[in-house]
C-alpha positions as CSV (number, residue, x, y, z in Angstrom):
1,X,18.0,4.1,-21.7
2,X,15.4,5.2,-19.1
3,X,12.3,3.1,-18.8
4,X,10.1,6.2,-19.2
5,X,10.1,10.0,-19.1
6,X,10.5,12.1,-16.1
7,X,7.1,13.6,-15.3
8,X,8.0,15.3,-12.0
9,X,8.0,18.9,-13.5
10,X,4.7,18.5,-15.4
11,X,1.9,20.9,-14.6
12,X,-0.6,18.0,-14.5
13,X,-0.9,16.6,-10.9
14,X,-1.8,13.2,-12.4
15,X,1.4,13.1,-14.3
16,X,3.5,14.2,-11.3
17,X,1.7,11.5,-9.1
18,X,2.4,8.8,-11.7
19,X,6.1,9.9,-11.6
20,X,6.1,8.7,-7.9
21,X,3.6,5.8,-7.9
22,X,3.3,4.8,-11.5
23,X,5.4,1.6,-11.0
24,X,3.2,-1.4,-10.0
25,X,5.9,-2.5,-7.5
26,X,5.5,0.8,-5.6
27,X,1.8,0.2,-5.2
28,X,2.4,-3.5,-4.1
29,X,5.0,-2.4,-1.6
30,X,2.6,0.2,-0.2
31,X,-0.1,-2.5,0.0
32,X,2.2,-4.7,2.1
33,X,3.3,-1.7,4.2
34,X,-0.3,-1.0,5.0
35,X,-0.7,-4.7,5.9
36,X,2.2,-4.5,8.4
37,X,5.4,-5.3,6.4
38,X,8.4,-3.3,7.6
39,X,11.5,-5.2,6.9
40,X,13.2,-6.0,3.6
41,X,12.8,-9.7,4.1
42,X,9.0,-9.3,4.7
43,X,8.6,-7.4,1.5
44,X,10.8,-9.8,-0.5
45,X,8.9,-12.9,0.8
46,X,5.4,-11.4,0.4
47,X,6.0,-10.0,-3.1
48,X,8.3,-12.7,-4.4
49,X,10.5,-9.9,-5.8
50,X,14.2,-9.9,-6.7
51,X,16.5,-8.2,-4.1
52,X,17.9,-5.7,-6.6
53,X,14.4,-4.7,-7.8
54,X,13.1,-4.4,-4.2
55,X,16.1,-2.4,-3.1
56,X,15.7,0.1,-5.9
57,X,12.0,0.5,-5.2
58,X,12.5,1.0,-1.5
59,X,15.2,3.6,-2.1
60,X,12.9,5.5,-4.5
61,X,10.0,5.3,-2.1
62,X,12.1,6.7,0.7
63,X,13.3,9.5,-1.6
64,X,9.7,10.2,-2.6
65,X,8.6,10.4,1.0
66,X,6.3,7.4,0.9
67,X,8.4,5.4,3.4
68,X,11.0,6.3,5.9
69,X,13.9,4.3,7.2
70,X,14.2,3.5,10.9
71,X,17.0,1.5,12.6
72,X,16.3,-1.5,14.7
73,X,18.7,-3.8,16.5
74,X,18.8,-7.4,15.3
75,X,20.4,-10.3,17.1
76,X,23.9,-9.5,15.8
77,X,23.7,-6.1,14.2
78,X,21.5,-3.1,13.4
79,X,19.1,-3.3,10.4
80,X,16.8,-0.9,8.6
81,X,13.1,-1.1,8.5
82,X,10.7,0.8,6.3
83,X,7.8,2.7,7.9
84,X,4.9,4.2,6.1
85,X,4.8,8.0,6.1
86,X,1.7,10.2,6.0
87,X,2.2,10.6,2.3
88,X,2.3,6.8,1.9
89,X,-0.8,6.3,4.1
90,X,-2.6,9.0,2.1
91,X,-2.5,6.6,-0.9
92,X,-5.0,4.3,0.8
93,X,-7.9,5.6,-1.3
94,X,-5.9,4.9,-4.5
95,X,-5.3,1.3,-3.4
96,X,-9.0,0.9,-2.3
97,X,-10.1,2.3,-5.7
98,X,-7.8,-0.3,-7.5
99,X,-9.3,-3.1,-5.3
100,X,-12.8,-2.0,-6.1
101,X,-12.0,-1.6,-9.8
102,X,-10.4,-5.1,-9.9
103,X,-13.4,-6.6,-8.2
104,X,-15.7,-5.1,-10.8
105,X,-13.7,-5.4,-14.0
106,X,-11.3,-8.4,-13.7
107,X,-11.9,-12.1,-13.2
108,X,-10.3,-13.6,-10.1
109,X,-8.1,-16.7,-10.6
110,X,-10.5,-18.7,-8.4
111,X,-14.1,-18.2,-7.2
112,X,-13.1,-17.4,-3.6
113,X,-10.6,-14.7,-4.4
114,X,-12.3,-11.5,-3.4
115,X,-11.5,-8.4,-1.4
116,X,-13.9,-6.2,0.7
117,X,-13.1,-2.9,2.2
118,X,-14.3,-2.6,5.8
119,X,-14.6,0.6,7.8
120,X,-13.7,-0.7,11.2
121,X,-14.9,2.4,13.0
122,X,-18.5,1.4,12.2
123,X,-17.9,-2.2,11.1
124,X,-19.5,-1.9,7.7
125,X,-18.3,-2.9,4.3
126,X,-17.8,0.0,1.9
127,X,-18.0,0.2,-1.9
128,X,-16.3,3.6,-1.8
129,X,-12.6,4.1,-1.9
130,X,-12.4,7.1,0.4
131,X,-15.4,7.4,2.6
132,X,-17.6,4.8,4.3
133,X,-20.9,4.1,2.5
134,X,-22.6,3.6,5.9
135,X,-21.5,6.5,8.1
136,X,-19.9,8.9,5.5
137,X,-16.6,9.2,7.5
138,X,-13.4,9.4,5.5
139,X,-11.5,6.2,5.8
140,X,-7.9,6.2,6.9
141,X,-5.3,3.4,7.4
142,X,-6.1,3.6,11.1
143,X,-9.8,2.7,10.7
144,X,-9.9,0.5,7.6
145,X,-9.4,-3.1,7.0
146,X,-9.4,-5.5,4.0
147,X,-11.2,-8.8,4.1
148,X,-9.2,-10.9,1.7
149,X,-11.2,-14.2,1.2
150,X,-8.3,-16.1,-0.3
151,X,-6.0,-15.2,2.6
152,X,-8.1,-15.3,5.7
153,X,-11.7,-14.9,6.5
154,X,-10.8,-12.4,9.3
155,X,-10.2,-8.8,8.7
156,X,-6.7,-7.6,8.0
157,X,-6.4,-4.3,9.9
158,X,-4.3,-1.7,8.1
159,X,-1.5,0.2,9.7
160,X,-1.5,3.9,9.9
161,X,1.5,6.0,9.1
162,X,4.3,5.8,11.7
163,X,5.2,9.4,12.3
164,X,7.6,8.8,15.2
């Protein structure tokens, strides 16, 4: 029995989008890809996700064009890593909007657990998901960072899509 309906052929763009990114694991994998994760083990450790669940999500995300596979040579054999595509990086405003919504409408598990979106091009914090409040420039993965107070006081620069 499928977990949900197939919405890929719906006329509504929201339904079609949810067909691709409606699974919470997909958004969390994208978050970690934006934060620099590329290898299966990195995603597994950061997300604390079962191998079979992660494997299925990565395959689906490659098929949907959010990530692409690239081969790299390990110490003893070749491996695959997962690189963010332009389509995956274009979901940054969605992740930013979720972060802003969560800051406003959910209670953090501890008082110091907050996230701020920083437009690194001008250095200012933004309360907008897609364009900087200060300079009005659209924010991209190449010029946006997240300040995650529970993780590190420094900025965590996001990685743009790897189109090589």
